[in-house]
C-alpha positions as a LaTeX table, in Angstrom:
\begin{tabular}{lrrr}
\hline
Residue & $x$ (\AA) & $y$ (\AA) & $z$ (\AA) \\
\hline
Unk1 & $-16.96$ & $-38.10$ & 17.02 \\
Unk2 & $-18.76$ & $-37.25$ & 20.25 \\
Unk3 & $-21.39$ & $-34.70$ & 19.37 \\
Unk4 & $-24.53$ & $-33.83$ & 21.29 \\
Unk5 & $-26.38$ & $-35.48$ & 18.38 \\
Unk6 & $-24.53$ & $-38.73$ & 18.52 \\
Unk7 & $-25.53$ & $-39.66$ & 22.06 \\
Unk8 & $-29.17$ & $-40.17$ & 21.21 \\
Unk9 & $-28.56$ & $-41.76$ & 17.91 \\
Unk10 & $-25.40$ & $-41.18$ & 16.07 \\
Unk11 & $-27.19$ & $-43.55$ & 13.99 \\
Unk12 & $-29.77$ & $-42.16$ & 11.90 \\
Unk13 & $-31.39$ & $-39.97$ & 14.19 \\
Unk14 & $-30.23$ & $-39.24$ & 17.56 \\
Unk15 & $-30.91$ & $-35.81$ & 18.61 \\
Unk16 & $-31.80$ & $-36.70$ & 22.12 \\
Unk17 & $-29.76$ & $-34.69$ & 24.54 \\
Unk18 & $-28.55$ & $-31.21$ & 25.26 \\
Unk19 & $-28.60$ & $-28.08$ & 23.18 \\
Unk20 & $-26.85$ & $-27.97$ & 19.87 \\
Unk21 & $-24.53$ & $-25.23$ & 18.73 \\
Unk22 & $-26.55$ & $-25.08$ & 15.51 \\
Unk23 & $-30.33$ & $-24.87$ & 15.51 \\
Unk24 & $-33.03$ & $-23.88$ & 13.06 \\
Unk25 & $-35.92$ & $-21.51$ & 13.78 \\
Unk26 & $-38.41$ & $-24.09$ & 12.49 \\
Unk27 & $-38.39$ & $-27.70$ & 11.29 \\
Unk28 & $-36.81$ & $-28.26$ & 7.87 \\
Unk29 & $-37.50$ & $-28.82$ & 5.07 \\
Unk30 & $-40.25$ & $-26.22$ & 5.16 \\
Unk31 & $-43.84$ & $-27.14$ & 4.27 \\
Unk32 & $-43.14$ & $-30.85$ & 3.84 \\
Unk33 & $-45.27$ & $-33.49$ & 5.46 \\
Unk34 & $-43.98$ & $-35.31$ & 8.51 \\
Unk35 & $-43.50$ & $-39.07$ & 8.28 \\
Unk36 & $-45.37$ & $-41.14$ & 10.87 \\
Unk37 & $-42.72$ & $-43.88$ & 10.85 \\
Unk38 & $-39.30$ & $-44.77$ & 9.54 \\
Unk39 & $-39.36$ & $-46.40$ & 6.10 \\
Unk40 & $-39.29$ & $-50.21$ & 6.32 \\
Unk41 & $-35.91$ & $-50.36$ & 4.52 \\
Unk42 & $-34.44$ & $-48.50$ & 7.51 \\
Unk43 & $-35.85$ & $-50.93$ & 10.11 \\
Unk44 & $-33.41$ & $-53.22$ & 11.87 \\
Unk45 & $-30.27$ & $-53.03$ & 13.96 \\
Unk46 & $-27.41$ & $-50.74$ & 12.99 \\
Unk47 & $-23.97$ & $-50.53$ & 14.61 \\
Unk48 & $-21.60$ & $-47.56$ & 14.85 \\
Unk49 & $-17.79$ & $-47.61$ & 14.95 \\
Unk50 & $-17.80$ & $-47.79$ & 18.77 \\
Unk51 & $-19.99$ & $-50.90$ & 18.75 \\
Unk52 & $-23.19$ & $-49.22$ & 19.95 \\
Unk53 & $-26.27$ & $-50.76$ & 18.36 \\
Unk54 & $-29.32$ & $-48.76$ & 17.28 \\
Unk55 & $-32.63$ & $-50.50$ & 16.69 \\
Unk56 & $-34.93$ & $-48.67$ & 14.28 \\
Unk57 & $-38.53$ & $-49.80$ & 14.08 \\
Unk58 & $-41.85$ & $-48.13$ & 13.37 \\
Unk59 & $-42.02$ & $-44.65$ & 14.78 \\
Unk60 & $-38.82$ & $-44.65$ & 16.82 \\
Unk61 & $-35.43$ & $-46.02$ & 17.69 \\
Unk62 & $-33.45$ & $-47.14$ & 20.69 \\
Unk63 & $-29.76$ & $-47.34$ & 21.49 \\
Unk64 & $-27.72$ & $-49.98$ & 23.32 \\
Unk65 & $-26.14$ & $-47.04$ & 25.18 \\
Unk66 & $-27.84$ & $-47.30$ & 28.56 \\
Unk67 & $-27.70$ & $-43.50$ & 29.02 \\
Unk68 & $-29.68$ & $-42.82$ & 25.84 \\
Unk69 & $-33.45$ & $-42.72$ & 26.05 \\
Unk70 & $-35.65$ & $-44.15$ & 23.29 \\
Unk71 & $-36.68$ & $-41.60$ & 20.65 \\
Unk72 & $-40.26$ & $-41.56$ & 19.38 \\
Unk73 & $-41.63$ & $-39.43$ & 16.56 \\
Unk74 & $-44.18$ & $-36.92$ & 17.79 \\
Unk75 & $-44.83$ & $-33.18$ & 18.09 \\
Unk76 & $-41.26$ & $-32.41$ & 19.23 \\
Unk77 & $-39.47$ & $-35.04$ & 17.08 \\
Unk78 & $-40.29$ & $-34.79$ & 13.38 \\
Unk79 & $-39.05$ & $-36.91$ & 10.48 \\
Unk80 & $-39.18$ & $-35.67$ & 6.88 \\
Unk81 & $-37.76$ & $-36.67$ & 3.49 \\
Unk82 & $-35.65$ & $-34.30$ & 1.41 \\
Unk83 & $-33.20$ & $-34.75$ & $-1.48$ \\
Unk84 & $-32.60$ & $-38.45$ & $-0.72$ \\
Unk85 & $-32.13$ & $-37.87$ & 3.03 \\
Unk86 & $-34.26$ & $-38.50$ & 6.05 \\
Unk87 & $-34.22$ & $-35.32$ & 8.09 \\
Unk88 & $-34.78$ & $-35.63$ & 11.83 \\
Unk89 & $-35.83$ & $-32.44$ & 13.60 \\
Unk90 & $-35.86$ & $-32.35$ & 17.40 \\
Unk91 & $-37.21$ & $-29.37$ & 19.28 \\
Unk92 & $-34.98$ & $-27.98$ & 22.02 \\
Unk93 & $-35.94$ & $-26.35$ & 25.31 \\
Unk94 & $-35.24$ & $-22.91$ & 23.81 \\
Unk95 & $-37.73$ & $-23.53$ & 20.97 \\
Unk96 & $-35.07$ & $-24.06$ & 18.29 \\
Unk97 & $-34.77$ & $-27.25$ & 16.26 \\
Unk98 & $-31.71$ & $-29.51$ & 16.08 \\
Unk99 & $-31.39$ & $-31.20$ & 12.70 \\
Unk100 & $-29.72$ & $-34.46$ & 11.73 \\
Unk101 & $-29.70$ & $-35.85$ & 8.21 \\
Unk102 & $-29.20$ & $-39.49$ & 7.28 \\
Unk103 & $-28.75$ & $-41.15$ & 3.92 \\
Unk104 & $-29.06$ & $-44.91$ & 3.43 \\
Unk105 & $-26.75$ & $-46.63$ & 0.98 \\
Unk106 & $-27.69$ & $-50.32$ & 1.02 \\
Unk107 & $-26.47$ & $-51.59$ & 4.40 \\
Unk108 & $-24.90$ & $-48.30$ & 5.53 \\
Unk109 & $-26.42$ & $-45.19$ & 7.07 \\
Unk110 & $-24.38$ & $-42.02$ & 6.63 \\
Unk111 & $-25.09$ & $-39.35$ & 9.24 \\
Unk112 & $-24.69$ & $-35.61$ & 8.76 \\
Unk113 & $-25.27$ & $-32.50$ & 10.82 \\
Unk114 & $-24.69$ & $-28.78$ & 10.68 \\
Unk115 & $-21.43$ & $-28.53$ & 12.65 \\
Unk116 & $-20.43$ & $-25.15$ & 14.11 \\
Unk117 & $-16.74$ & $-26.13$ & 14.40 \\
Unk118 & $-16.46$ & $-26.70$ & 10.64 \\
Unk119 & $-15.33$ & $-23.28$ & 9.41 \\
Unk120 & $-15.87$ & $-24.16$ & 5.74 \\
Unk121 & $-19.50$ & $-25.06$ & 6.51 \\
Unk122 & $-20.03$ & $-21.83$ & 8.44 \\
Unk123 & $-18.75$ & $-19.88$ & 5.41 \\
Unk124 & $-21.30$ & $-21.72$ & 3.22 \\
Unk125 & $-24.11$ & $-20.83$ & 5.65 \\
Unk126 & $-23.09$ & $-17.16$ & 5.62 \\
Unk127 & $-22.91$ & $-17.08$ & 1.80 \\
Unk128 & $-26.32$ & $-18.71$ & 1.34 \\
Unk129 & $-28.30$ & $-17.32$ & 4.26 \\
Unk130 & $-26.73$ & $-13.89$ & 4.78 \\
Unk131 & $-28.85$ & $-11.99$ & 7.26 \\
Unk132 & $-31.11$ & $-14.94$ & 8.03 \\
Unk133 & $-28.29$ & $-16.57$ & 10.01 \\
Unk134 & $-27.74$ & $-15.44$ & 13.59 \\
Unk135 & $-24.48$ & $-15.94$ & 15.44 \\
Unk136 & $-24.36$ & $-15.78$ & 19.22 \\
Unk137 & $-21.92$ & $-16.63$ & 21.99 \\
Unk138 & $-22.64$ & $-20.19$ & 23.06 \\
Unk139 & $-23.36$ & $-20.79$ & 26.73 \\
Unk140 & $-20.29$ & $-22.94$ & 27.33 \\
Unk141 & $-16.96$ & $-22.91$ & 29.09 \\
Unk142 & $-15.18$ & $-22.00$ & 25.85 \\
Unk143 & $-15.74$ & $-18.29$ & 25.19 \\
Unk144 & $-14.63$ & $-18.71$ & 21.57 \\
Unk145 & $-17.40$ & $-21.18$ & 20.72 \\
Unk146 & $-20.27$ & $-19.74$ & 18.77 \\
Unk147 & $-23.86$ & $-20.77$ & 18.47 \\
Unk148 & $-25.78$ & $-20.37$ & 15.22 \\
Unk149 & $-29.47$ & $-20.10$ & 14.42 \\
Unk150 & $-30.15$ & $-20.89$ & 10.76 \\
Unk151 & $-33.32$ & $-19.75$ & 9.06 \\
Unk152 & $-33.49$ & $-20.63$ & 5.36 \\
Unk153 & $-36.25$ & $-18.64$ & 3.67 \\
Unk154 & $-37.31$ & $-21.61$ & 1.50 \\
Unk155 & $-36.37$ & $-25.17$ & 0.56 \\
Unk156 & $-34.13$ & $-23.95$ & $-2.26$ \\
Unk157 & $-31.91$ & $-22.26$ & 0.34 \\
Unk158 & $-32.02$ & $-25.40$ & 2.52 \\
Unk159 & $-31.06$ & $-27.54$ & $-0.50$ \\
Unk160 & $-28.13$ & $-25.21$ & $-1.23$ \\
Unk161 & $-26.94$ & $-25.60$ & 2.37 \\
Unk162 & $-26.79$ & $-29.35$ & 1.76 \\
Unk163 & $-25.35$ & $-29.38$ & $-1.76$ \\
Unk164 & $-22.76$ & $-26.61$ & $-1.39$ \\
Unk165 & $-20.92$ & $-28.08$ & 1.61 \\
Unk166 & $-22.93$ & $-26.87$ & 4.61 \\
Unk167 & $-23.15$ & $-30.37$ & 6.12 \\
Unk168 & $-20.51$ & $-32.29$ & 8.04 \\
Unk169 & $-20.47$ & $-36.09$ & 8.04 \\
Unk170 & $-20.48$ & $-37.20$ & 11.67 \\
Unk171 & $-20.61$ & $-40.96$ & 11.39 \\
Unk172 & $-21.70$ & $-44.13$ & 9.71 \\
Unk173 & $-23.82$ & $-47.05$ & 10.82 \\
Unk174 & $-23.57$ & $-50.52$ & 9.36 \\
Unk175 & $-26.55$ & $-52.88$ & 9.29 \\
Unk176 & $-26.06$ & $-55.60$ & 11.89 \\
Unk177 & $-26.58$ & $-59.01$ & 10.37 \\
Unk178 & $-27.12$ & $-61.93$ & 12.74 \\
\hline
\end{tabular}
């Protein structure tokens, strides 16, 4: 459960480090307004299975992991709502956007991402996006790893990526109660 996403916030929104194997050409969902802050129901402390605590408040979040830097919403970190999820978009050095989705169910946050190692998900992306999905060799030590750039033409295509199995659950956070 160690993904490049999870370091920054395998909590609701932790796209803080490194380049992902799956990026989008632009923030998703398309043409939706950005939120200036996390909804109040999401505020508080949340704990993952490893015991790391994530504090969500206002326009950002922090992690008890000393290596993780605080994340603040801004021009390169965008938060949007879509289909019952909060969608965190974080711009990478190469201009692409990493995407993490989170869904709150009472005192649990379920975290999802587009995972290149999930072959069933990759097949869904290919079926829905066709030519608007690019596959490249990932700059890594493993020559068999691939990198994908997804470019849904509209929010219907993005919704189909979510509903038809294009997401992989990467973790869960439980609200920390004192």
